[in-house]
N, C-alpha and C positions, 0 to 999 in steps of 0.2 A: 105460778112460776114465771110465766111470761110477763105478767104485770109487774112482778118484782124486778125483772130485768130492765123493763122500760123505765121504772122509777129510778133504779140505780144509775142507769145511763143518763137520765135527765139531771140527776144530782151531780154526776161527774161533769156534765156539760156546763152546769151552772157555775162551777168553780174549777175551770181547767187549770192547766199547769202554772198559772201565774203566781201561785202561792209561794214558790221557792225562789228567793232572790238570786240564788246561784245559777239559775237556768238562763240560758241564752235564748235569743229569739229563734235560733235554729232548733233548739230543743223543744220550744213551745210549738213550733210549726210541725215538728215530727210527731209530737203527742196529739196535735189536732188531726193529723193524718191518720194516726192509729185509732183515734176515737171515731173518725169518720168510717174507717174500715169496720170497726166493731158495730157501728150503727147499721151499715149495709148488711153485715152478717146476721144481725138480729132481725132485720126486715125480711131477709130470705127465709130465716127459720120460722118467722111468724106467718109468712105467706104459705110456706110448705105445710104448716099445721092445719090449714084449711079453715073453714068458717068457724068451727068449734074453737079452735085455738085463738083466732082473732077475737071472737066474742069474749073468751076468757081474759084476754089482754085489755079489754075495754071497748071492743067493737071497732067500727070503722074509724072512729075518732083517734084510735091508737096510731093508725097509719098516717092520718093527717098530722098528728103531733110529730111523728117521725119525719114527715116531709118538711115541717117547719124547722125542726132541729137540724136537718141536713142543709137547708138553705142558710140557717144562721151559722153553721160550721163553715160553710163555703165562704161566707162573707167575712168571718173572723180570720180565716186562713189568708184571704186576700189582703186584709188589713195588716196582718202580721208580716206578710211578704213585703208590702209597701213600706212598713216601718223599718224592717231590716235593711231594705235598700236605702232608705233615708239615713239611717244610722251609719251605714257603710260610707255614704257620700260625705256625711259630716266628718267622720273620722279621717277620710282621705284628704278632705280640704284642710282640716286642722293639722294633720301631719305635714302637709305641704307648707303651711304657714310656719310651723315649728322649725322645719328644715331651713326655710329662708332666714328665720331669725338666728338660727345657729350659725349659718354662713356669715351673716352680717356681724354677729358678735365676734366671730373668729377674725374678721377683718380688722377689728379695732383692738384685738387682744395681742399684745406683744408676744412674739414667739409662737403664735398659733399657726399650725400648718393646715391649710384648708383641705389638703389631700387626705388628711387623717380623720376628717369628720365622719366619713362613712355614711351609711344609710340611716335615716331618722327612724326611730322606733315608732310604731303606730301610737297615736294619741290614746292615752288611757292604759297603755301596756308597756310604756318605756321604763327603763331603769335609770337610776341616778348616774350622772356623768362621773367620770373618773377623777375630775379635778378636785383638789383639796378644798375644804370649806372652813368658815369661821362664823360665829354668831353670838349676839348678846341675848341673854334670856334670864328670866327670874328663877324662882325655885323649881324643885322637881315637878315634872308634869306626870300625874298619875295616868295609868292606862285607862281607856274608856271602860265604863262599867260592862262587865260580862266578857271582856276581851280575854283571850287566852295568850299568855306571854310565854316565850321560850325561856329556858334556863339562862339566867344572867342578863336577860333583855332589859329589864327595868334598871338594874344596877349599872349596866353599860350606858344607858341613856342618861341616868342621873349623873354619872361620872363626867360625861361630855358637857352637861349643863353646868356642872360645878367648875370645870375648867373655863367655860365661857364666862361664868360669873366672876372668875378671878382675873378676867381681862386678857387671858391668853387666847386671842381670837383665832390665830392660825392653828394652835394646838387643838382648840375646840372644833374647828372646821374639819381637821383630819379625823377626829374622833366621830363626828357626825357622819362623815363620808363612810368611814369604816362600819359604823352602825347600820347605815342604810344598805350597804353591801352584804352585811352579815345577816340582817333580818329583813329581807325583801318581803313586802306585803304585810309586815307586822303592824299592830295597832298603833305603834309609836313612830313608825317609819316616816309617815307623812309630816309629822311635826319635826322630826330630825332633818328632813330635807329642807323644810322651810327655814329652820334655824341655821342651817348651813349657809343659806343665802344671806341671812342677817349677819352671820359671823364674818363672811367675806366682805360685806359692806362695811362693817366696823373696822376691818383690817385695811380698808382703803382699796380693796381689789374690786372695783366697780364692774369690770367685764366679767370677772369670776362670779360675782354675786348675781349678775343678770343671767348667766348661763345656769347657775344653780337653781334660781327661781323658775327658769324656763323648764329645766329638767323636772322640777318638783310639780309644776303645773301639768306638764305632759303626762307624768305618771298618774296623777290624781286630779283630773279636770273638774271633778265634782266633789272633791274631798273637803274636809273641814278647813283646810288652809288654802283652798283653791283661789279664793278672792284675794287673799293676802299675797299669794305667790304672783298673781297677775298684776297686782298693784306694784309690788317690788320690781317686777320685770319692767313695767312701763316707766317707772321713775328712773330706773337704771339706764334705760335706753335714752331717756331725756338727758341724763347727766353725761352720756357718751356722745351727745350731739345727733342722735338718730331721732330727730323730732317727729318726722312723719310716722315712723314705726311706733314711737312712744305714744303719740296721740291716738293712733288706732288701737294700741294695746290697752291704754287707760280707758278708752271709751267702752271697751268690752266689759269692764268691771261692773258698772251700773247696769249694763244690758243683761249680763248673765246673773248678777247677784244683787238685784235691787233690794234696798233696805239694809244691806250689810254695811258695817262701819267703813270697810274698805271702799265702798262705792262713793261715799261722801269725800273721802280722802283723794280718790281718783279724780273727782270733779275739780277739787281744789288744785291738784297737780296739773290738770289740763289748763286751767286758767293761768297758772304760772308759766306754762309753756306757750300760751297764746294759741291753743288749739282751736280750730274753727269748727 
């Protein structure tokens, strides 16, 4: 019985909570703590069973293996805490940069009231800005394989792209903005937010396009369109005369997404701006 418990615990430790993508580092750390507590409880139970119980569990080597597992758990917990702190620091720094860009974009946007900007949403958890959008795009974009769509989600997205294809960039922008607000976190929302920036760009609203791509990148900094959003933002900043910010933003594209088509385009754009 004890041997089976030790074996099951070893298997649990070999593949801790990292298997579920939805888990946060805090969740993983909590499960590591729970696993450590279970290990301590098992040790106490094993010791209380006396020499016969320890022998049945595998002898003195069973306690040695438990010592090694406890040491590994402690090390893994420390690494998880360090990683969580690092992620929090990166998010805080990224959020501050996004807030600074929002402020600068508002300065060059006619009619934008800086006092209405408000607090910047944390990087990776932001929502689309309320400004209308427009974007040029090809035919209907199918949802990712295995994605679960809400009722009318695909048809609403296709309708927005259809309006975009007809050249009604402002109308398409409004539809993409409404789509992103109606289906937050949906499988097509990231694409809709990107196309919103494209639409505004096509409509001649460069500040609006920049803010749209900034919002899109902030919402999904590692999404399928993250590199394109960052590229669009950098190029828009350059067009608005924010050369320093544009160069810094464009430089992030190859740094974050090496090998992506947007990375090559970003380097070309940097050359055009004379970035050092």
